[in-house]
Each structure stands twice: as structure tokens, then as C-alpha cells.
N, C-alpha and C positions, 0 to 999 in steps of 0.2 A: 408544648410547654417550652419555656426558654432553655431549660436544661438540655432538652433534646437538640436544640440548635447548636449548643456548645459542646455536645458529646463528642467523644473521640472518633466515632464512626464518620463524622463529617470532616475529618482531617486525614491527610495522607503524608507519609514520610518517604524519603528517598535516600539512597546511598550517596554521600558526598563524593567519594572517590570515583564512583561511576559517572557522576555528573561532571567531574573534572576531566574524565577520559572521553566520554561519549557525548557530553552536552546535557543541559538541564532537562530538556523535554524527553530525551531518550531514557534518562535515569528515572524520571517520574513514571514513564510508561512501563519500564521494566519492573519497577516497584509494584505497580498494580498487577502486572502479569504474574509476578511471583506470589502475590496474595491470592490471586485467582487459582493459580496452580496448587497452592497449599490446600485451598478449600476443595478443589476437585479431587485431590488425593484423599483427603479426609472422608469425602462422600463417595469414594470409589467410582468417580466419573472420569477416569482416565483409561486410555487404551494405548499400550505401548508408549506411555509417557506423553501422548497427545491429549489435549483438552480443548474444549470449545469456549470461545469468548464471545461476548455480546458487545459489539463496538459502541452501541448507544450507551450502554452501562459505563463503559470506559470513558466515554466523553463526559458523562455526568460526574464521574469520579475525578477526572484529571483536567477537564476542559479541552483536551486534545480532540479535534474533530476527526472524522473518518479519513480525510485526505492526509492529515498529519500522521495518523496511525499507520497508514499504508507506506508513507515515506520512511518512517522509522522501521517498519517491518523489513523493507528492502535493505536498509543499512545494516540491521541486525543479522539478516540472512547472509549478507556478504561477509560479515565478520564471523559467521559460524555460531552466533549466539542463539539464533532462532531458526526453526525449521517449520515450513508450512505444508500442510496436507494438500496435494494438488487437486484432490476431488472436492475439498471444502476449505476455502481459504480463510475461514474463521476458526479452523481447527489447527492448533499450533503445538509446538514442542520446544521447551527451553533446554539449551545445552548448559547445564549448571557447571560442568567441569570447565568450560571456557570462561564463564563468569567468575568462578573461583580463581582461575589463573590470572584474570585481570586484576581482581581485588587483592590477590596476594603479591602482585608485582613480580611474578616469576621471570617475566621477560621484559625488561625495561625498554629495550629497543622497539619491540612491538607496541608497547604502550605509547612511546614517544611518537611513533608513526601514526598511530590511531588519533592522537591529539592533533597532529598536523593535518590529517585528512578531515577531521571534524571542523577544524578552524578554517580550512580552505573552503569547505562546503558552505559554512556559515557566511563567509565573505562573499561568495558567489550569490547567495540568496538575498543578501542585504545590499547588493550592488546598485546598478543604475535603475532609473525609473522604468526603462524598458524591461530589464530583468524582473523587476517587481511586478510589472504588468503581466509578464509571461507566467510568473508564479500564480498570479490571481486567476489566469485562465485555466491553469492546471487544477485549481481548487474546484472547478466546475465539472471535473471528470466524475462520472457516476458509475463506478464499478468497484467491487471488492476483490476482483481478480488481479493479482499483482502483475501478471504478464500483460494483460490488456491495459491496465493502468499505465505501465511503462511504455507501451506502444503509443498510447494517446499523448503521453508526455513528450516522446520523441517527435511526434507529428507537430505538436505545438511549438517545440523548439525549432523544427525545420522551417515552419512558417515565419517565425520571428527572425530567423537567420536570413530569410529571403526578402520578406516584406517589412519587417520591423514593427508589425502591429497585427492585432487580431481582435475580432469582436466576440462578445459573449454569445451572440446569436449563432456565429459560425461554429463555436465549440459545441453548443447544445444541439443544433441542427445536425452537425456532423455525427454525433453519437446516435441520434435518433435514426439517421439514415443508415448507419452501419448496423444497428440493431434490426431494422426492418429488412435490409438486404440480406444479411447473414442468417436471419431467423435465430439469432443468438448462438450460432455455431462459432466456436472460438477460432478454429483454423481459418474460416472464411473471413471473420471479422479482422483478424490479424493481418491477413493478406491485403484487404482493402486499405487498412490503415497504413500498411507498409508502402503501398503504391502512392498514397497521399504524402507520406513522409519523404520518400525518395524524390518525388517531383515538386515538393513544397507547395502542394495544393491547399489553399485556405478553404476553398469550397469543396467539401467531400463529394459533391455530385460528380466531379471529374474523375475521382478515384473509383467511384462505383461504376461509371461508364467504362473506364479502362479495364476494370475487373470483368465486367459482363462481356466486353468485346473480345478479351484475350484469354480469360481463364474459366469462365462458366460455360458449360457445366462440368468440363473435364476436371477442374480443380477440386470440385466437391467429391467426385468419384475417386480420384487418386489420393487426395490428401485429407479427406474428411475423417477426423478422429472421433467424431460423435460426442465431443466434449462441448457442453453448453455452458453459458455463464449467466450470472444474474447481475442486476444493476444496483441492487441495494441490499442491506442486511435483512430487510423484511421478507425477501424471497428466498433467503438461504435456508436450506434444510439441514439441520444438525445431523451428524452421522453417529456419534457416540451415544447420545441419549437425547431426550427432549429438553433437558435442562442445560442452560447456558449460564455463564457467570458474568 
């Protein structure tokens, strides 16, 4: 029915002051996280203030895709607003005291610095065509693990710094090769990407060869943490309950 399309469930609100400090997308994202947190508390689906999110649901609610969500996650973690469970990166905790401090304007100097940081970040993202192309390559990264995502971002940045271009095929093939070589072992994957980043390899094949020649199998034995990773939300197994929001 038409009334269903116009119902309030199809609308989302956000805090104007947070948008002023952190930017519009972060404010919208935080608004949805707070709504999910409230539902999780009401349904007793929290564990030590951690709750599970469904990133596809958040995309439907906010239009922010998984890549944008992960970028905002990192920013909010750096600010102490968000905490992520290392074992399940779709399990998060909001630091409401930090949010309240921002909204109450208790520390004007901190708020001023935050605004400057957000402004500079936005300027960098909206910069040259090369920077925009670099960001479009990062949008092809297929992981929900923040550490792995950041490693791939550093790799893409290093390639652009060295060669000033990169292809979609190189990014997708690079991830596939890392997954196959590491067998989704996080430590191994990070090491391979690190080698590609340090040397500015556009072709991940060279980083894999360097890893096999100089680190395997000793690196697996000494450094393997037994932590695996997934490449999408569909393979993530919730820890707190089977219900996500």
C-alpha cells in the first residue's frame, strides 16, 4: 500500500551536531548503529555491550555500502567511538560516553581538531583524478576484516605512488591470489600484502613468489596465529546469537 511506502520505517534521522563534527555519512551510520544497539539491548542480544550488525541491512537503510562502512569503522575506532571484536568484525561496541562528550561540547579543542581532520580527509578523497581512481580501486576490496582491508588499501596506495595507475583486474586477481596462497590465514595474507606494498608490486604474483622463496614454510610455523578471515558478510558466523540487526 502507498501508506507503507510513506511510513516512518522508511525514513532515517541523524544528529546534526555529529554531522557537523564527523561528517554526514558518519552521522547517518552512527544513527543506524545506535538504533540497532537499542534493539539489541531490548531483545537481550548483547554481550558485554557488544552486538552484531548486518552490513547488508545497513546498506539498505543508509545506502552506505560495505566499503564505506569499513572506512567509517576505522575512523570511529581511531576516535574511540567504536570498538570491534577481533574474532568477528561484524560484532561491535559503541562507546556512548565518548559520543555524549562530543555532543555536550565538553572539550571544544578536541571537537575543533576533529572537524579539521574530517575536512582534510574529505579534501584528500575529493582530490585529483588519480586520487579518485585510487579510491575506486579500494572499493573493489572484498573483506570485512579491518586489518586486512587496511593492508590492501596501503598496497593500492603504494602502487599509485610508484606507477600512478592500477587496473581493476590487478586488484581482483591480487586478492584471489592472496586468498589461495594463504588459505585465508590472516598472518600469511598480511605478510604477502606487506611485501607487495613495500616493493610497490602491482602484480601480486611477485609478492607471492617473494614470500614463498624467503618466508614459507618457516613463517607459517613461527608466526601463524591460526586466525582466518572471510571475504564477505555471507560467510561471517555470528558469535552472540544467530540474530543480526
